[in-house]
C-alpha positions as CSV (number, residue, x, y, z in Angstrom):
1,M,0.0,0.0,0.0
2,P,1.5,3.4,-0.9
3,P,2.1,5.8,2.0
4,R,-0.8,7.9,3.1
5,P,-0.6,11.5,1.9
6,N,-0.1,14.4,4.3
7,I,-3.2,16.7,4.6
8,L,-3.0,20.4,4.8
9,L,-6.5,21.9,5.4
10,I,-6.5,25.6,5.1
11,T,-9.4,27.8,6.0
12,C,-9.9,31.6,6.0
13,D,-12.6,33.4,7.8
14,Q,-15.6,35.1,6.1
15,L,-14.3,34.9,2.5
16,R,-17.0,34.7,-0.1
17,A,-16.0,33.0,-3.3
18,F,-16.8,36.0,-5.5
19,E,-13.9,38.1,-4.1
20,T,-11.0,35.9,-5.5
21,G,-9.4,36.0,-8.9
22,C,-9.9,32.3,-9.6
23,Y,-13.6,32.7,-9.1
24,G,-13.8,35.6,-11.6
25,N,-13.2,38.8,-9.7
26,P,-11.5,41.1,-12.3
27,L,-9.9,43.5,-9.7
28,I,-8.8,41.6,-6.7
29,C,-5.2,40.3,-6.3
30,T,-5.1,36.7,-5.1
31,P,-2.2,35.2,-7.0
32,H,-1.4,32.3,-4.6
33,L,-5.0,31.1,-4.4
34,D,-5.3,31.4,-8.1
35,A,-2.1,29.3,-8.6
36,L,-3.4,26.7,-6.2
37,A,-6.6,26.5,-8.2
38,A,-4.7,26.3,-11.5
39,G,-2.7,23.3,-10.2
40,G,-5.7,21.7,-8.5
41,V,-9.4,21.1,-8.8
42,R,-11.8,24.0,-8.1
43,F,-15.5,23.6,-7.3
44,E,-17.4,26.4,-8.8
45,T,-20.5,26.1,-6.5
46,T,-19.8,25.3,-2.9
47,V,-21.9,26.3,0.1
48,T,-21.2,26.4,3.8
49,N,-23.7,24.2,5.8
50,F,-24.2,26.9,8.4
51,P,-23.1,30.5,7.7
52,V,-21.6,31.5,11.1
53,C,-18.1,30.8,12.4
54,M,-18.4,28.2,15.2
55,A,-21.2,26.2,13.5
56,A,-19.4,26.0,10.2
57,R,-16.1,24.9,11.8
58,S,-17.9,22.3,13.8
59,V,-19.3,20.9,10.6
60,L,-15.9,20.9,8.9
61,I,-14.1,19.0,11.8
62,S,-16.9,16.6,12.7
63,G,-18.1,15.7,9.2
64,Q,-21.7,16.1,10.4
65,Y,-24.4,18.7,10.0
66,N,-24.6,21.2,12.7
67,R,-27.8,19.9,14.3
68,T,-26.1,16.5,14.8
69,C,-22.8,17.7,16.1
70,T,-23.9,20.7,18.2
71,G,-27.7,20.5,18.5
72,G,-28.1,23.5,16.2
73,V,-25.9,25.9,18.2
74,G,-24.5,28.7,16.1
75,N,-22.0,30.8,17.9
76,V,-22.0,30.1,21.6
77,A,-22.6,33.2,23.8
78,F,-23.1,33.8,27.5
79,A,-25.9,36.0,28.6
80,S,-24.0,37.0,31.7
81,R,-21.2,38.7,29.6
82,P,-21.7,42.3,28.6
83,G,-21.5,43.4,25.0
84,D,-23.3,42.7,21.7
85,F,-21.5,39.4,20.9
86,N,-20.7,38.0,24.3
87,M,-18.6,35.0,23.2
88,P,-16.3,33.0,25.5
89,E,-12.6,33.7,25.1
90,Y,-11.6,30.0,24.9
91,P,-13.3,26.7,24.5
92,E,-15.1,24.7,27.2
93,R,-13.5,21.8,29.0
94,G,-14.8,18.3,28.0
95,R,-16.8,17.5,25.0
96,P,-20.2,19.2,25.1
97,H,-20.4,19.0,21.3
98,L,-18.9,16.8,18.6
99,P,-19.7,13.5,20.4
100,D,-18.8,11.2,17.5
101,P,-15.2,10.5,16.2
102,T,-14.0,13.5,14.3
103,L,-11.9,13.9,11.2
104,P,-8.6,14.5,13.2
105,E,-9.4,11.6,15.6
106,I,-9.9,9.2,12.6
107,L,-6.6,10.4,11.0
108,R,-4.7,10.2,14.3
109,N,-5.9,6.6,14.8
110,A,-4.6,5.9,11.3
111,G,-1.1,7.1,12.3
112,Y,-1.3,10.8,11.5
113,H,0.3,13.6,13.6
114,T,-2.5,16.2,14.0
115,R,-2.0,19.9,14.6
116,V,-4.0,23.2,14.6
117,I,-2.5,26.6,14.0
118,G,-4.7,29.7,13.9
119,K,-8.3,30.4,14.7
120,W,-10.2,27.6,16.4
121,H,-13.6,28.7,17.6
122,I,-15.1,25.3,18.3
123,H,-16.8,24.6,21.6
124,S,-14.2,21.9,22.8
125,W,-10.5,22.3,23.1
126,P,-8.5,20.8,20.2
127,H,-7.0,18.0,22.2
128,E,-10.5,16.9,23.2
129,V,-11.5,16.2,19.6
130,G,-8.3,14.7,18.1
131,F,-5.4,17.1,17.9
132,D,-2.0,16.3,19.2
133,D,-0.8,19.8,19.3
134,Y,-2.3,23.3,18.9
135,L,-1.5,27.0,18.8
136,I,-4.7,29.0,18.9
137,P,-5.7,32.6,19.7
138,R,-8.5,33.9,21.8
139,V,-11.9,33.9,20.1
140,H,-12.3,37.7,19.9
141,H,-10.9,38.9,16.6
142,C,-7.9,41.1,16.4
143,H,-4.8,41.0,14.1
144,S,-2.4,42.8,16.5
145,S,-1.9,42.3,20.2
146,Q,-3.7,39.0,20.0
147,S,-3.3,36.5,22.8
148,F,-2.4,32.9,22.1
149,T,-2.0,29.6,23.9
150,H,0.1,26.6,23.0
151,N,-1.5,23.4,24.1
152,G,-3.5,25.2,26.7
153,G,-0.5,26.7,28.4
154,P,0.0,30.3,29.6
155,E,-1.2,33.1,27.3
156,F,1.4,35.0,25.3
157,V,1.2,37.9,22.8
158,P,3.6,37.7,19.9
159,G,5.0,40.8,18.3
160,G,3.6,42.1,15.0
161,Y,0.5,40.8,13.4
162,S,-1.0,37.5,14.3
163,V,-1.6,36.6,10.7
164,D,2.2,36.8,10.0
165,F,3.0,35.0,13.2
166,E,0.6,32.1,12.4
167,A,2.0,31.8,8.9
168,S,5.5,31.6,10.3
169,E,4.5,28.9,12.7
170,A,2.8,26.9,9.9
171,A,5.9,27.3,7.7
172,S,8.2,26.2,10.6
173,F,6.0,23.1,11.2
174,L,6.2,22.1,7.6
175,A,10.0,22.5,7.6
176,S,10.1,20.2,10.6
177,R,8.3,17.5,8.7
178,R,10.8,17.3,5.9
179,R,12.2,13.9,6.9
180,A,9.3,12.7,9.1
181,E,8.0,9.2,8.3
182,Q,4.7,9.9,10.0
183,P,2.1,11.7,7.8
184,F,0.6,14.9,9.2
185,F,-2.7,16.6,9.3
186,L,-2.3,20.3,9.6
187,Y,-5.4,22.4,10.1
188,Y,-4.2,26.0,9.4
189,N,-6.7,28.8,9.9
190,I,-6.2,32.4,8.5
191,S,-8.4,35.0,10.2
192,P,-8.7,37.7,7.4
193,P,-10.7,38.9,5.7
194,H,-12.8,38.8,8.8
195,C,-12.9,42.1,10.7
196,P,-11.4,44.1,12.3
197,L,-10.6,45.6,8.9
198,A,-8.7,48.5,10.3
199,D,-6.3,46.3,12.2
200,A,-4.1,45.5,9.3
201,P,-0.9,46.7,7.6
202,E,-1.4,50.1,5.8
203,Q,-0.3,48.6,2.4
204,Y,-3.4,46.4,2.4
205,L,-5.8,49.0,3.7
206,R,-4.8,51.4,0.8
207,M,-4.4,48.8,-1.9
208,Y,-7.8,49.2,-3.5
209,D,-9.5,52.4,-4.6
210,P,-13.1,52.3,-3.3
211,R,-14.3,54.0,-6.5
212,E,-13.1,51.0,-8.6
213,I,-14.7,48.3,-6.5
214,P,-17.1,46.2,-8.6
215,L,-20.3,46.1,-6.6
216,R,-22.8,43.3,-7.0
217,P,-26.1,44.2,-8.7
218,N,-28.0,43.5,-5.4
219,V,-26.1,46.3,-3.6
220,D,-27.9,49.6,-3.4
221,T,-25.4,52.3,-2.4
222,G,-28.2,54.9,-2.5
223,K,-30.0,53.4,0.5
224,P,-28.2,53.4,3.8
225,L,-27.8,50.1,5.6
226,D,-29.9,49.6,8.7
227,R,-27.8,50.9,11.7
228,Q,-25.1,51.7,9.1
229,D,-22.7,53.6,11.4
230,Y,-22.9,50.9,14.0
231,W,-22.1,48.2,11.5
232,L,-19.3,50.1,9.8
233,R,-17.6,50.4,13.2
234,V,-18.1,46.7,13.9
235,Y,-16.4,45.9,10.6
236,R,-13.5,48.2,11.2
237,Y,-12.9,47.6,14.9
238,D,-14.7,44.4,16.0
239,F,-14.9,43.7,19.7
240,R,-12.8,46.7,20.6
241,Y,-15.9,48.6,19.5
242,Y,-18.9,46.4,20.3
243,N,-17.5,45.1,23.6
244,L,-14.9,47.5,24.9
245,H,-16.1,50.8,23.2
246,L,-12.6,52.1,23.1
247,P,-12.7,55.9,22.4
248,Y,-10.9,55.6,19.0
249,T,-13.5,53.2,17.7
250,E,-16.4,55.7,18.2
251,S,-15.5,57.6,15.0
252,L,-15.0,56.6,11.4
253,P,-12.6,58.2,8.8
254,A,-14.1,61.1,6.9
255,G,-16.2,59.8,4.0
256,Y,-16.0,56.2,5.1
257,N,-18.9,54.2,3.5
258,L,-19.8,50.8,2.1
259,R,-17.4,51.1,-0.8
260,T,-14.6,52.0,1.5
261,L,-15.4,49.0,3.7
262,I,-15.4,46.6,0.7
263,A,-12.1,48.1,-0.5
264,E,-10.6,47.2,2.9
265,Y,-12.2,43.8,2.7
266,Y,-10.4,43.3,-0.6
267,G,-7.2,44.4,1.0
268,L,-7.5,41.9,3.8
269,T,-8.3,39.2,1.3
270,T,-5.0,39.9,-0.4
271,W,-3.3,39.9,3.0
272,M,-4.8,36.4,3.5
273,D,-3.5,35.4,0.1
274,T,0.0,36.5,1.1
275,A,-0.1,34.3,4.2
276,L,-1.4,31.4,2.1
277,G,1.5,31.9,-0.3
278,R,4.1,31.8,2.5
279,V,2.7,28.5,3.7
280,L,2.5,26.9,0.2
281,A,6.1,28.1,-0.5
282,A,7.2,26.4,2.8
283,L,5.5,23.2,1.6
284,D,7.5,23.4,-1.6
285,T,10.8,24.2,0.1
286,A,10.3,21.2,2.4
287,G,9.8,19.0,-0.6
288,L,6.4,17.9,0.6
289,A,4.1,19.4,-2.1
290,D,3.8,16.2,-4.2
291,D,2.9,14.1,-1.2
292,T,0.4,16.5,0.4
293,V,-3.3,17.0,-0.2
294,V,-4.1,20.7,0.1
295,M,-7.7,21.7,0.6
296,F,-8.6,25.4,0.8
297,T,-12.0,26.8,1.8
298,S,-13.7,29.3,4.0
299,D,-16.2,28.9,6.9
300,H,-18.8,31.2,5.3
301,G,-19.1,34.4,3.2
302,D,-20.1,38.0,3.9
303,N,-23.1,40.0,2.7
304,L,-21.2,43.3,2.4
305,G,-24.3,45.2,1.8
306,S,-26.0,42.9,-0.7
307,H,-29.8,43.0,-0.1
308,G,-29.1,45.7,2.5
309,L,-27.5,43.0,4.7
310,V,-24.2,42.8,6.6
311,Q,-22.0,40.0,8.0
312,K,-23.5,36.5,7.5
313,G,-26.1,34.1,8.9
314,G,-28.8,33.8,6.3
315,P,-29.3,31.9,3.0
316,T,-28.0,34.6,0.7
317,E,-25.4,33.6,-1.9
318,E,-23.1,36.2,-0.5
319,S,-23.3,34.6,3.0
320,V,-23.2,30.9,1.9
321,R,-21.0,30.7,-1.3
322,I,-17.4,29.8,-0.4
323,P,-14.2,28.8,-2.3
324,Y,-13.4,25.1,-2.4
325,I,-10.1,23.9,-4.0
326,L,-8.1,20.7,-3.7
327,R,-4.6,19.9,-5.0
328,W,-2.5,16.8,-4.8
329,P,0.0,16.4,-7.6
330,R,0.7,12.7,-6.8
331,G,-2.9,11.8,-6.5
332,F,-4.9,13.5,-9.3
333,S,-4.4,15.8,-12.2
334,G,-5.1,19.5,-11.7
335,G,-6.2,22.4,-13.8
336,R,-9.9,21.5,-13.8
337,V,-13.1,23.3,-12.7
338,C,-16.1,21.3,-11.4
339,S,-19.2,23.2,-12.4
340,A,-21.9,20.6,-12.2
341,Q,-21.5,19.5,-8.6
342,V,-22.7,21.4,-5.6
343,A,-20.3,20.8,-2.8
344,S,-20.4,21.8,0.9
345,L,-18.3,21.7,4.0
346,V,-19.8,18.5,5.3
347,D,-18.2,16.8,2.2
348,A,-14.7,17.7,3.3
349,A,-14.2,15.0,5.9
350,P,-15.4,12.0,3.7
351,T,-13.3,13.4,0.8
352,L,-10.1,13.8,2.7
353,L,-10.5,10.4,4.4
354,S,-11.0,8.8,1.0
355,L,-7.9,10.5,-0.5
356,A,-6.0,9.1,2.6
357,G,-7.3,5.6,1.8
358,L,-9.6,5.5,4.8
359,E,-13.3,4.6,5.1
360,S,-15.8,7.3,6.3
361,P,-17.8,6.2,9.3
362,A,-21.6,6.0,9.0
363,H,-22.1,9.2,11.1
364,M,-20.5,11.3,8.4
365,P,-23.2,11.9,5.8
366,G,-21.4,14.1,3.4
367,A,-20.4,13.1,-0.1
368,D,-17.0,11.6,-1.1
369,L,-16.1,14.0,-3.9
370,V,-13.1,11.9,-5.1
371,P,-14.8,10.6,-8.3
372,I,-15.4,14.3,-9.2
373,I,-11.8,15.3,-8.2
374,R,-10.3,12.5,-10.3
375,G,-12.4,13.3,-13.3
376,E,-14.4,10.0,-13.2
377,R,-17.7,11.8,-13.0
378,S,-19.1,15.3,-13.5
379,A,-21.7,15.1,-10.7
380,L,-22.8,12.7,-8.0
381,D,-26.3,11.4,-7.4
382,V,-26.3,13.6,-4.3
383,N,-25.9,17.0,-5.9
384,H,-27.0,19.6,-3.4
385,G,-25.9,21.5,-0.4
386,I,-27.9,21.8,2.8
387,I,-27.7,25.1,4.6
388,E,-28.9,25.4,8.2
389,T,-29.5,28.7,9.9
390,G,-30.8,29.5,13.4
391,A,-34.3,30.1,11.9
392,G,-34.7,27.4,9.3
393,A,-32.9,25.4,6.6
394,A,-32.3,25.7,2.9
395,V,-31.3,23.5,-0.1
396,R,-29.0,24.7,-2.8
397,T,-29.0,22.8,-6.1
398,P,-27.3,23.8,-9.3
399,E,-30.4,25.7,-10.4
400,L,-32.3,26.4,-7.2
401,L,-32.2,27.8,-3.6
402,A,-35.2,27.0,-1.4
403,Y,-35.5,28.1,2.2
404,L,-38.0,26.8,4.8
405,P,-38.2,28.6,8.1
406,Y,-39.0,26.9,11.4
407,A,-42.8,27.2,12.1
408,S,-42.0,26.0,15.6
409,P,-38.7,24.8,17.2
410,R,-37.2,22.1,15.0
411,V,-40.3,21.9,12.8
412,L,-40.0,23.2,9.2
413,A,-42.9,25.3,7.8
414,D,-45.2,24.0,5.1
415,A,-44.3,26.7,2.6
416,P,-41.0,28.2,1.7
417,A,-40.1,31.8,2.7
418,M,-37.5,32.1,0.0
419,L,-37.3,30.4,-3.5
420,F,-34.9,31.5,-6.1
421,D,-34.1,30.3,-9.7
422,M,-30.4,30.6,-9.4
423,A,-29.8,29.9,-13.1
424,C,-31.8,32.9,-14.2
425,D,-31.5,35.0,-11.0
426,P,-28.0,34.5,-9.5
427,F,-28.2,37.7,-7.5
428,Q,-31.5,36.6,-5.8
429,L,-33.5,39.6,-6.9
430,A,-36.8,37.9,-7.5
431,N,-38.2,35.8,-4.6
432,L,-40.6,33.2,-6.2
433,A,-41.9,31.8,-2.9
434,D,-45.3,33.3,-3.5
435,A,-45.3,33.1,-7.3
436,Q,-48.1,31.1,-9.0
437,S,-45.7,29.5,-11.4
438,L,-42.6,27.9,-9.7
439,P,-39.4,26.7,-11.3
440,A,-39.7,23.1,-12.7
441,D,-37.4,21.7,-10.0
442,A,-38.9,23.5,-7.0
443,D,-41.0,20.6,-5.8
444,A,-38.0,18.2,-6.1
445,G,-35.8,20.7,-4.2
446,L,-38.2,21.1,-1.4
447,A,-38.7,17.3,-1.2
448,T,-35.0,16.9,-0.9
449,L,-34.9,19.4,2.0
450,R,-37.7,17.7,3.8
451,Q,-36.2,14.3,3.4
452,W,-32.9,15.6,4.8
453,D,-34.8,17.1,7.7
454,K,-36.5,13.7,8.3
455,V,-33.3,11.6,8.4
456,T,-30.8,14.0,10.0
457,P,-31.0,13.7,13.8
458,W,-30.6,16.5,16.4
459,I,-28.5,16.1,19.5
460,A,-29.5,17.8,22.7
461,Q,-28.3,21.4,22.9
462,H,-25.6,22.0,25.5
463,P,-26.9,24.5,28.1
464,V,-25.0,27.8,28.0
């Protein structure tokens, strides 16, 4: 049996697919991601299974839908903490979520060394769910003066930007594996382009001219966002505004608006790409590229003003569409785009296990995308993505997005609240939920969603 490949799973935070060169953005500079896509296999339509941070990352690591691995919890918060987004600084002890064997546990049992570097934001500590070693920051987002812990030890604050520090640590880890006989699973997480947008090197903040930003057709700059000044400050300063209310966060630069915000988002996306490039270069320098499966994705997207919305959380394309790229020079040919298959985060674990020559356990319901990746098929029989939200669930097929709200807790409504013909209306401008004439595949899509709801179990929510 040939040796198992190394696995490098790279995520960034809050990157929607549209803001990358390889997914068609004509302005943004993402050369390293574009090169990864050119040498690998890129999935054109991929959705997150729950468009908030902790929920999506729990899906990715568990290989399960959110309702099964966390009981439907999105981002854990504590009512006793002050502030708008009162999240805990570090994980809980024990295993309140992710009860079944996770992707890293299965890989570790197969002989892999498992490590996390960068953002974690899962309810349990990494060592509780399968990681041998970890270097993670606090949950609250900042790119400078960020606190870290190595394997749960004393906090420390590295100099400079945390993005650069994490990239250096990942590069050092890869260099240390040059002659190792044991395969590794490195889960490397890059925080940008998630806010705080203002906490970044000046070269990236000034890289893009707001006047040149290509806005999506569902953005109306003539109509202010709801609570616009509040949300612009959240994007720029994050918890230093909404929790700490530091005086400098109470004002915005003169003329700062949605275009300026998106230009800074572009800049932080390029910063993310620079960190990605450093790590991929370290993989090459260590002589490990041919023997390493690289998967790149994001936990969710960002509305950035589309439909008058900010941040993420609902079933809009801007919130749920994410990049999804795999490369393994020794294992499959690259340079291809998969346009027919809808992929999602829940498919990552079965796919990576399959590429490692391992069976997926029954509790991982996602699709093994290897036949697509190896060019053996254009689409699988299961060709849809399920999207959970705190208020309902949606199905995304190649042609349709249908969303059913909860009529009561854990009970989907009889009629959809949102129904879009994605082939004719990719910007979701015409909600057909109340139309007399529905798209031809609407009934089939809704039946798929109801069947998923029927067979996908909930676990008890952990009390917070």
